[in-house]
Backbone bond lengths (Angstrom), bond angles and torsions (degrees), N, CA, C in turn:
res aa  C-N    CA-C-N  psi(-1)  N-CA   C-N-CA  omega(-1)  CA-C   N-CA-C  phi
1 M - - - 1.480 - - 1.485 108.79 -
2 T 1.325 116.75 137.69 1.422 122.15 -177.10 1.542 111.19 -69.54
3 E 1.345 115.72 132.74 1.441 120.38 174.26 1.515 110.17 -92.92
4 Y 1.341 114.76 130.36 1.470 119.18 -177.02 1.513 108.91 -110.59
5 T 1.360 114.32 144.57 1.409 118.94 179.09 1.540 111.72 -67.61
6 I 1.333 115.11 138.40 1.471 121.81 176.77 1.476 106.55 -99.24
7 F 1.335 119.31 116.32 1.438 124.59 -174.58 1.534 109.33 -92.71
8 P 1.365 119.74 135.49 1.453 119.73 177.40 1.488 113.74 -69.38
9 N 1.337 116.62 -23.40 1.455 123.39 178.90 1.560 111.51 -120.43
10 A 1.334 114.35 49.96 1.456 117.51 -178.16 1.513 110.99 -59.32
11 P 1.337 117.93 144.14 1.451 122.19 -174.96 1.520 115.80 -81.89
12 I 1.383 117.68 10.72 1.439 122.53 -178.92 1.528 112.35 -67.01
13 V 1.303 117.13 119.43 1.490 118.29 175.48 1.515 110.51 -100.26
14 E 1.324 117.98 -19.13 1.478 119.78 175.79 1.472 109.00 -158.48
15 A 1.375 114.40 136.11 1.452 122.01 172.19 1.510 108.60 -120.17
16 I 1.316 115.94 139.81 1.451 122.82 -172.01 1.525 109.77 -135.08
17 L 1.335 117.92 131.06 1.455 122.56 173.27 1.549 105.65 -120.27
18 D 1.322 116.27 127.69 1.400 120.90 -174.52 1.560 113.76 -130.29
19 I 1.314 117.57 137.65 1.434 122.60 177.31 1.519 109.70 -130.13
20 R 1.277 116.81 121.37 1.499 121.95 179.07 1.457 109.02 -95.87
21 V 1.326 117.75 139.68 1.424 120.85 -175.55 1.571 111.18 -140.26
22 K 1.282 112.66 166.92 1.511 119.74 167.93 1.531 107.21 -113.90
23 L 1.348 113.94 121.88 1.461 119.86 -178.07 1.493 110.81 -93.84
24 P 1.364 118.62 162.49 1.449 119.44 174.50 1.544 108.95 -60.22
25 G 1.328 114.80 151.60 1.462 120.55 -174.12 1.498 114.60 -62.21
26 D 1.316 118.90 -21.67 1.503 122.74 -175.55 1.516 112.09 -91.68
27 I 1.316 117.93 -4.43 1.479 122.78 178.48 1.487 112.61 -65.65
28 T 1.318 121.06 127.65 1.466 124.14 178.02 1.510 108.40 -122.51
29 L 1.393 115.35 176.59 1.465 121.43 177.26 1.514 110.70 -57.18
30 T 1.286 116.96 -33.60 1.491 121.48 -178.09 1.505 110.91 -61.46
31 D 1.371 114.09 -35.35 1.485 119.00 179.23 1.525 114.09 -69.88
32 L 1.323 116.96 -13.49 1.485 119.77 173.25 1.494 116.01 -81.26
33 L 1.348 116.25 -14.45 1.438 118.34 -175.28 1.525 114.04 -71.38
34 P 1.358 121.17 -32.09 1.464 118.66 174.98 1.540 113.45 -60.09
35 F 1.351 114.26 -27.83 1.481 118.88 175.34 1.484 109.85 -58.80
36 H 1.356 115.21 -46.30 1.519 118.71 -179.92 1.514 110.34 -66.63
37 D 1.292 118.95 -35.60 1.481 120.54 -179.72 1.515 110.08 -58.49
38 S 1.341 115.73 -34.32 1.481 120.74 -175.28 1.544 111.79 -75.33
39 I 1.358 117.12 -24.41 1.454 120.23 -173.38 1.528 113.22 -119.95
40 K 1.311 115.69 9.99 1.486 123.26 -170.94 1.516 113.55 -59.74
41 Q 1.311 118.45 -32.48 1.404 121.93 -179.36 1.514 112.56 -65.35
42 R 1.345 116.68 -30.96 1.444 120.44 179.69 1.568 111.62 -96.12
43 F 1.308 113.79 -32.01 1.492 119.03 -173.68 1.527 107.39 -124.97
44 A 1.347 115.65 77.03 1.436 120.18 -168.90 1.532 114.01 -76.16
45 T 1.357 117.04 -34.20 1.455 119.66 -175.47 1.544 112.44 -81.07
46 K 1.287 114.71 129.16 1.502 119.15 178.13 1.531 108.07 -115.68
47 K 1.389 116.01 134.21 1.408 122.19 176.02 1.536 108.49 -134.22
48 E 1.310 117.58 146.41 1.458 120.25 178.28 1.546 107.43 -76.19
49 R 1.339 114.62 145.05 1.481 119.92 177.29 1.535 105.67 -103.53
50 K 1.312 115.88 115.11 1.491 121.16 -178.75 1.527 108.92 -91.90
51 F 1.305 117.13 145.63 1.479 119.91 172.63 1.503 107.74 -119.79
52 L 1.346 114.12 151.84 1.434 122.60 -177.97 1.479 109.13 -116.24
53 K 1.344 115.97 145.38 1.464 123.83 175.63 1.489 109.97 -120.80
54 G 1.316 118.13 121.37 1.455 122.45 -179.30 1.477 114.53 -110.40
55 G 1.350 115.16 165.23 1.454 120.09 -179.51 1.498 108.49 -161.75
56 F 1.333 113.45 -173.21 1.491 119.95 179.47 1.550 107.01 -144.21
57 A 1.320 113.48 121.82 1.491 120.01 -179.85 1.481 110.03 -104.72
58 L 1.327 116.70 137.89 1.483 119.82 178.85 1.513 112.41 -97.59
59 L 1.392 116.67 -25.07 1.474 118.39 -178.52 1.555 109.19 -124.45
60 P 1.262 118.33 145.08 1.500 127.90 8.66 1.564 110.50 -77.92
61 E 1.401 117.06 -14.12 1.484 118.29 176.00 1.540 104.28 -152.74
62 P 1.347 115.69 151.00 1.472 118.40 -179.16 1.560 112.89 -57.38
63 R 1.328 114.30 132.08 1.469 115.65 178.31 1.534 108.23 -164.43
64 A 1.331 116.08 147.54 1.435 122.46 176.46 1.539 107.40 -85.17
65 T 1.311 115.63 146.28 1.465 118.62 179.64 1.565 108.34 -128.79
66 V 1.313 114.68 143.96 1.502 121.27 179.04 1.515 105.02 -137.39
67 D 1.310 115.89 122.30 1.512 121.64 179.71 1.512 108.05 -111.73
68 D 1.321 115.43 136.23 1.408 124.45 168.41 1.574 107.09 -75.17
69 S 1.308 116.35 97.15 1.476 119.35 -167.45 1.510 112.16 -90.66
70 G 1.325 121.47 -1.51 1.454 118.33 176.58 1.520 112.40 125.19
71 T 1.356 112.69 -163.54 1.456 121.12 -177.54 1.497 111.13 -110.19
72 D 1.341 116.17 134.11 1.463 116.76 179.53 1.540 111.52 -121.63
73 G 1.315 115.28 9.11 1.487 119.23 176.64 1.529 112.76 168.28
74 Y 1.300 114.54 -159.30 1.458 119.66 -175.85 1.527 111.94 -138.20
75 F 1.298 113.51 151.33 1.484 121.71 167.10 1.510 106.84 -102.36
76 F 1.348 116.57 130.72 1.459 121.49 171.80 1.522 108.09 -118.27
77 E 1.343 114.46 121.16 1.475 119.29 -167.87 1.540 111.48 -115.36
78 S 1.361 112.33 146.20 1.442 121.59 168.03 1.526 105.77 -120.95
79 S 1.304 116.31 91.79 1.449 120.38 -175.06 1.514 113.29 -63.55
80 S 1.319 117.97 -33.52 1.514 120.48 -178.18 1.530 108.95 -69.34
81 E 1.333 119.95 -33.48 1.468 120.62 -177.11 1.536 109.63 -101.24
82 K 1.392 119.26 0.20 1.408 122.47 177.75 1.529 112.91 57.19
83 K 1.341 114.40 50.29 1.443 123.86 178.90 1.517 110.06 -129.52
84 V 1.333 114.36 148.22 1.462 121.30 177.41 1.492 107.98 -138.55
85 V 1.353 117.08 135.79 1.441 123.74 171.64 1.537 108.87 -112.37
86 Q 1.313 116.06 131.88 1.468 119.51 174.07 1.538 109.48 -109.09
87 A 1.307 116.43 124.61 1.422 121.92 171.12 1.502 107.46 -114.59
88 R 1.343 116.62 118.43 1.468 121.66 -172.35 1.561 107.87 -130.36
89 L 1.344 111.70 168.71 1.476 117.42 178.72 1.539 110.47 -75.56
90 D 1.364 116.62 -9.68 1.462 119.33 176.70 1.522 112.53 -118.76
91 G 1.294 117.27 9.96 1.477 116.17 179.18 1.507 114.98 157.85
92 F 1.390 112.09 -168.93 1.456 123.85 -172.14 1.548 105.96 -136.39
93 T 1.344 114.03 139.23 1.462 121.20 176.46 1.513 110.26 -139.75
94 F 1.348 114.96 138.80 1.514 121.82 175.32 1.509 106.19 -120.68
95 N 1.336 118.02 122.91 1.435 127.29 179.25 1.510 108.79 -112.72
96 K 1.342 115.47 130.26 1.478 120.15 172.08 1.543 107.57 -123.82
97 L 1.355 113.83 118.12 1.455 119.13 176.34 1.514 111.03 -85.39
98 K 1.290 115.73 167.20 1.460 121.99 178.12 1.488 110.06 -58.78
99 P 1.378 119.52 133.96 1.470 126.19 12.19 1.515 112.05 -88.47
100 Y 1.363 112.76 137.79 1.493 121.66 175.63 1.536 105.49 -100.04
101 E 1.347 114.89 131.42 1.459 117.53 -176.55 1.540 115.16 -100.21
102 R 1.324 116.45 -70.84 1.490 119.61 -177.02 1.487 106.58 -140.66
103 W 1.355 113.77 150.68 1.455 123.18 176.33 1.531 109.79 -58.86
104 N 1.323 117.39 -45.88 1.484 118.73 -176.84 1.507 111.96 -57.98
105 L 1.368 116.62 -41.38 1.453 118.82 179.45 1.475 113.08 -67.34
106 F 1.299 115.83 -41.17 1.503 121.33 178.56 1.546 111.03 -65.18
107 R 1.338 114.19 -47.38 1.458 117.64 -176.74 1.577 110.99 -64.94
108 D 1.346 114.85 -42.77 1.490 117.24 -176.05 1.529 111.36 -67.29
109 E 1.322 117.13 -38.05 1.473 117.89 176.94 1.492 111.56 -67.89
110 A 1.353 117.09 -41.42 1.454 119.79 177.15 1.538 110.73 -59.80
111 R 1.314 115.99 -41.55 1.452 119.77 -179.05 1.518 113.03 -64.85
112 E 1.353 114.04 -40.92 1.479 117.69 177.83 1.528 111.01 -61.89
113 L 1.320 116.11 -44.07 1.462 120.13 -178.25 1.550 110.14 -69.94
114 W 1.312 116.13 -38.39 1.499 118.99 174.81 1.520 111.34 -58.93
115 N 1.299 117.95 -39.36 1.489 120.82 -178.42 1.525 108.92 -63.31
116 V 1.316 117.04 -37.07 1.488 120.37 -178.88 1.565 107.27 -72.08
117 Y 1.304 117.66 -40.58 1.457 120.15 176.20 1.520 109.70 -61.31
118 F 1.308 118.42 -44.59 1.467 123.53 -175.97 1.570 108.81 -59.62
119 E 1.350 115.18 -46.33 1.453 120.15 -178.15 1.543 111.64 -67.01
120 A 1.305 116.46 -27.90 1.456 119.43 -178.75 1.502 112.62 -80.26
121 T 1.344 117.11 -29.26 1.468 121.35 -171.60 1.534 114.79 -116.75
122 H 1.310 117.68 -21.40 1.463 122.99 -179.82 1.537 113.57 47.29
123 P 1.322 116.10 66.71 1.497 121.02 -179.18 1.523 110.45 -56.20
124 T 1.318 115.29 144.19 1.472 116.29 177.55 1.538 109.54 -86.91
125 E 1.300 117.39 -19.96 1.461 122.78 -179.90 1.492 112.60 -155.92
126 I 1.321 117.49 141.45 1.453 124.09 170.39 1.487 107.70 -102.80
127 L 1.312 116.07 127.56 1.462 122.39 -164.77 1.544 112.46 -108.53
128 R 1.318 117.00 -36.23 1.487 121.66 -167.24 1.493 110.18 -156.92
129 I 1.352 117.15 137.07 1.459 122.21 174.94 1.526 110.12 -125.40
130 A 1.288 116.96 149.69 1.506 119.99 -174.00 1.517 110.23 -154.90
131 L 1.299 112.48 149.23 1.521 122.55 168.43 1.484 107.21 -125.82
132 R 1.333 115.31 138.52 1.481 119.78 177.65 1.521 106.97 -136.75
133 Y 1.349 113.01 130.82 1.459 119.15 178.22 1.522 108.02 -126.27
134 I 1.341 115.26 123.21 1.487 120.74 179.13 1.517 107.42 -103.51
135 N 1.357 116.77 119.20 1.430 122.81 -178.28 1.538 109.56 -109.02
136 R 1.323 114.94 141.46 1.442 121.43 174.37 1.528 108.40 -122.30
137 I 1.275 117.46 108.39 1.435 124.33 -172.00 1.538 106.69 -107.35
138 E 1.329 116.42 107.38 1.449 122.14 -177.22 1.516 109.72 -92.05
139 V 1.349 116.34 108.47 1.486 119.53 -175.36 1.527 107.46 -107.34
140 P 1.330 114.47 147.35 1.492 119.21 -175.58 1.478 110.49 -72.56
141 L 1.306 116.08 145.16 1.461 123.05 174.72 1.565 110.92 -98.94
142 P 1.315 119.64 149.62 1.516 126.00 6.96 1.554 109.37 -78.91
143 L 1.332 112.12 153.66 1.448 121.99 178.05 1.506 110.88 -110.86
144 G 1.362 116.78 119.94 1.420 119.30 -177.40 1.501 111.83 -79.83
145 D 1.305 119.04 -37.44 1.450 122.97 -171.91 1.536 108.30 -158.47
146 F 1.361 117.69 134.97 1.454 119.03 178.52 1.524 111.87 -57.54
147 S 1.328 117.26 -33.76 1.443 122.54 -179.13 1.520 115.08 -62.03
148 E 1.345 117.35 -9.97 1.435 118.99 170.68 1.508 112.94 -63.88
149 Y 1.316 115.49 -26.40 1.456 120.03 -174.76 1.518 112.72 -125.58
150 I 1.368 119.82 -36.39 1.451 123.13 -179.29 1.518 109.94 -126.94
151 L 1.313 115.91 124.68 1.490 121.91 -175.56 1.522 112.77 -80.94
152 T 1.311 115.27 -29.68 1.455 119.38 174.20 1.533 107.41 -93.62
153 N 1.326 116.10 105.00 1.489 119.42 -166.96 1.517 109.85 -153.97
154 P 1.340 119.29 163.35 1.471 123.07 178.69 1.527 106.42 -72.29
155 Q 1.349 115.49 141.06 1.442 123.47 174.18 1.512 110.18 -114.99
156 V 1.355 114.32 128.90 1.517 119.56 177.62 1.506 108.48 -98.20
157 A 1.330 117.28 132.35 1.442 120.51 -176.52 1.549 111.97 -58.93
158 P 1.342 116.12 143.24 1.457 119.92 175.70 1.507 111.89 -55.60
159 G 1.291 115.28 143.79 1.466 120.60 179.77 1.521 113.26 93.73
160 L 1.378 116.93 -13.90 1.488 119.79 176.07 1.473 108.75 -97.36
161 P 1.355 118.25 157.27 1.451 118.81 175.36 1.557 112.09 -57.99
162 Q 1.296 116.75 133.95 1.438 121.86 -172.00 1.511 114.83 -93.26
163 G 1.332 115.58 -4.49 1.472 119.94 178.84 1.504 110.56 -76.67
164 V 1.338 119.09 112.77 1.484 124.91 -179.09 1.468 109.19 -97.15
165 G 1.334 116.83 115.80 1.472 118.73 179.33 1.569 113.15 -85.73
166 Q 1.330 115.72 -23.94 1.452 121.02 178.46 1.501 107.83 -167.71
167 F 1.369 117.47 151.81 1.449 120.79 175.52 1.508 109.06 -155.38
168 F 1.318 115.10 157.76 1.465 121.31 172.04 1.543 107.94 -143.43
169 M 1.288 113.97 120.68 1.455 118.32 -175.42 1.545 109.98 -124.29
170 H 1.317 118.54 132.53 1.459 121.88 -179.28 1.518 108.07 -127.39
171 L 1.354 116.34 124.45 1.471 121.31 179.17 1.586 106.77 -122.99
172 V 1.298 116.22 146.95 1.470 121.69 170.10 1.497 107.56 -119.79
173 L 1.318 116.20 118.67 1.483 122.16 178.99 1.527 110.33 -108.66
174 R 1.339 115.54 141.17 1.462 120.57 -179.45 1.566 107.19 -108.70
175 N 1.357 116.15 129.27 1.438 121.04 175.00 1.607 104.96 -110.71
176 N 1.310 114.56 98.37 1.456 119.57 -178.99 1.502 114.67 -66.90
177 D 1.342 114.71 -26.24 1.467 120.09 -178.44 1.552 113.93 -61.07
178 I 1.365 112.39 -34.75 1.464 116.42 -178.24 1.582 110.33 -118.94
179 G 1.278 116.01 4.39 1.471 119.19 178.26 1.515 112.20 65.10
180 A 1.335 117.26 40.83 1.466 120.72 -175.06 1.526 109.37 -128.13
181 D 1.321 114.50 159.43 1.502 121.90 176.64 1.516 110.34 -122.30
182 A 1.323 115.90 154.45 1.460 120.51 176.51 1.535 109.04 -127.91
183 N 1.328 114.68 128.73 1.455 120.91 171.40 1.537 105.09 -97.17
184 I 1.311 115.97 118.44 1.516 120.01 179.75 1.515 106.38 -115.20
185 V 1.289 113.61 123.56 1.482 120.44 177.01 1.526 108.07 -119.53
186 E 1.335 114.68 131.83 1.453 119.02 175.15 1.516 108.66 -127.64
187 T 1.359 114.24 138.41 1.432 118.59 173.12 1.485 106.61 -156.24
188 M 1.369 117.70 -171.94 1.458 120.71 177.39 1.497 109.86 -138.50
189 D 1.357 112.12 152.32 1.469 119.01 -178.94 1.550 108.10 -104.23
190 K 1.315 116.43 179.11 1.435 120.15 179.51 1.503 110.48 -70.06
191 A 1.344 117.70 147.82 1.409 122.19 178.90 1.567 110.98 -59.69
192 T 1.350 113.68 144.90 1.496 116.53 -177.77 1.537 109.75 -85.73
193 S 1.323 113.95 171.77 1.469 118.40 175.43 1.533 113.42 -67.03
194 E 1.315 114.69 -16.13 1.491 118.73 175.68 1.503 111.51 -89.48
195 N 1.371 116.95 14.42 1.441 121.72 178.46 1.518 114.11 60.38
196 K 1.357 112.57 44.39 1.508 120.55 174.27 1.480 111.04 -120.28
197 L 1.289 116.45 146.52 1.456 121.93 177.42 1.518 112.79 -104.31
198 P 1.332 116.82 112.36 1.450 120.02 -179.84 1.568 112.30 -74.21
199 L 1.293 116.84 117.62 1.522 124.97 173.28 1.471 105.79 -97.43
200 I 1.264 117.49 127.39 1.485 124.78 178.87 1.500 109.38 -100.26
201 L 1.327 116.48 122.21 1.481 123.04 176.10 1.499 106.50 -121.69
202 D 1.330 115.71 106.57 1.471 125.23 -173.34 1.551 107.20 -108.87
203 I 1.316 116.60 112.52 1.452 122.60 -176.86 1.534 110.04 -115.50
204 D 1.340 114.42 117.39 1.504 121.74 -177.10 1.504 106.34 -122.68
205 V 1.371 117.63 107.22 1.462 121.10 178.32 1.508 111.16 -110.05
206 W 1.324 117.73 139.12 1.431 118.74 -174.22 1.567 109.65 -156.94
207 R 1.300 114.38 159.83 1.482 121.24 172.31 1.496 110.53 -150.55
208 K 1.320 113.80 151.92 1.467 120.99 174.54 1.517 109.54 -78.16
209 V 1.261 114.44 141.39 1.492 122.59 179.15 1.528 108.25 -134.25
210 Q 1.329 114.80 172.29 1.452 118.90 178.45 1.519 106.15 -150.53
211 Y 1.356 114.44 88.36 1.466 122.32 174.05 1.582 108.57 -113.39
212 T 1.264 113.54 145.83 1.464 119.28 176.51 1.507 113.15 -112.05
213 D 1.366 114.18 4.34 1.461 119.15 176.63 1.504 111.06 -146.82
214 N 1.281 120.33 179.31 1.460 124.17 -179.85 1.550 107.58 -79.82
215 N 1.311 116.19 78.63 1.418 123.60 -165.14 1.535 111.74 -86.16
216 E 1.272 117.60 131.98 1.510 123.30 176.18 1.472 111.18 -57.50
217 A 1.331 117.16 -34.83 1.463 120.54 -176.22 1.532 112.51 -61.14
218 M 1.318 115.33 -24.85 1.529 118.12 -179.58 1.500 108.59 -58.82
219 W 1.321 119.19 -40.34 1.463 121.56 -177.22 1.507 112.15 -71.70
220 D 1.317 117.37 -28.38 1.472 118.72 170.50 1.512 111.13 -64.72
221 E 1.365 114.49 -36.94 1.466 118.77 174.23 1.484 112.71 -61.00
222 F 1.315 116.38 -42.70 1.505 121.40 175.83 1.522 113.39 -57.34
223 E 1.332 115.19 -38.48 1.468 119.16 176.62 1.508 111.26 -62.19
224 R 1.356 117.81 -41.34 1.439 119.30 178.34 1.513 112.47 -69.25
225 L 1.339 116.12 -33.12 1.489 118.41 176.08 1.508 107.53 -67.77
226 R 1.285 120.16 -40.07 1.476 121.68 -179.48 1.502 109.90 -63.81
227 N 1.348 120.53 -39.92 1.460 121.53 176.42 1.510 111.02 -64.68
228 F 1.319 117.79 -40.96 1.445 121.05 175.07 1.549 112.35 -59.18
229 K 1.270 116.20 -45.70 1.500 122.60 177.52 1.531 109.19 -58.20
230 N 1.304 112.91 -48.51 1.495 117.66 -178.88 1.511 111.92 -61.86
231 D 1.314 117.77 -42.62 1.459 119.36 176.21 1.503 114.06 -55.00
232 I 1.317 112.93 -42.38 1.493 117.69 -179.34 1.515 111.11 -66.25
233 F 1.339 114.07 -42.67 1.473 117.72 179.73 1.522 114.44 -66.43
234 F 1.333 116.77 -49.61 1.406 119.60 -177.16 1.550 114.43 -71.90
235 K 1.290 117.55 -30.86 1.481 118.68 176.88 1.508 113.51 -84.16
236 S 1.324 116.20 -14.88 1.472 120.08 177.24 1.561 113.28 -90.57
237 T 1.311 116.32 -16.51 1.488 119.97 -177.78 1.550 109.57 -106.25
238 T 1.310 116.80 142.82 1.449 121.74 178.65 1.538 111.59 -84.46
239 E 1.339 114.26 168.62 1.507 119.73 172.87 1.500 112.10 -58.85
240 K 1.325 116.60 -34.34 1.423 120.51 178.89 1.501 110.98 -65.57
241 A 1.354 116.34 -38.15 1.480 119.60 178.16 1.572 108.22 -68.90
242 K 1.306 116.19 -40.93 1.481 119.44 -176.58 1.537 109.70 -65.55
243 E 1.294 118.92 -25.18 1.484 118.15 179.01 1.517 109.81 -68.04
244 L 1.335 117.52 -24.53 1.479 120.53 -178.79 1.521 110.57 -71.53
245 F 1.365 118.51 -19.51 1.406 122.97 -173.92 1.547 113.28 -95.67
246 K 1.352 114.90 -4.45 1.504 118.11 -175.14 1.490 111.21 -87.98
């Protein structure tokens, strides 16, 4: 197994572990509340999670439509520890905001909370698992070329002005070895007052699964997703970028 460098100043601003499920047909929002009772001491704040449903109408004139379709779950927050748990009618999510410490700590807490969610809702099927890491890499200005720091980057054709004021790039990579996909989004934020340019590297790796119980193998799958995510991050960033994280 590949060993990855652990950086004291890692650029991770948010780490997300997500599990999508199918619940029994009689499960309602009320059935999610015992989950909160079990974790209330750590995640005291409860907020409803709203979902939106959009569409497009042609008559009487073309227009986009967005409906506030209701509540499909809850956010439970620990503001002091910068953590959020989502319990929904279609799944479970654990979010950890900066500072992010270690994978083992993040995974183990997510697993503990997932076990509580599983016992509260008894999913009939686990359908999809995902890891998402949002990185904010602040590089010093002036910047000659994105490839000084990120190797997966937008290329401007020779002969055109090379000064890029903004960009948004989305790639989907397939890893056939583990049957997983990665959504990679790159963009940039406004320069900071310290004359640094924030480059956003958002890596979302996921795969479809089919478990009918709380299977140990699912966590082996998460380890493979984590390795896939790390491959993308470490192979997409240069040594010059990695110096910023030390």
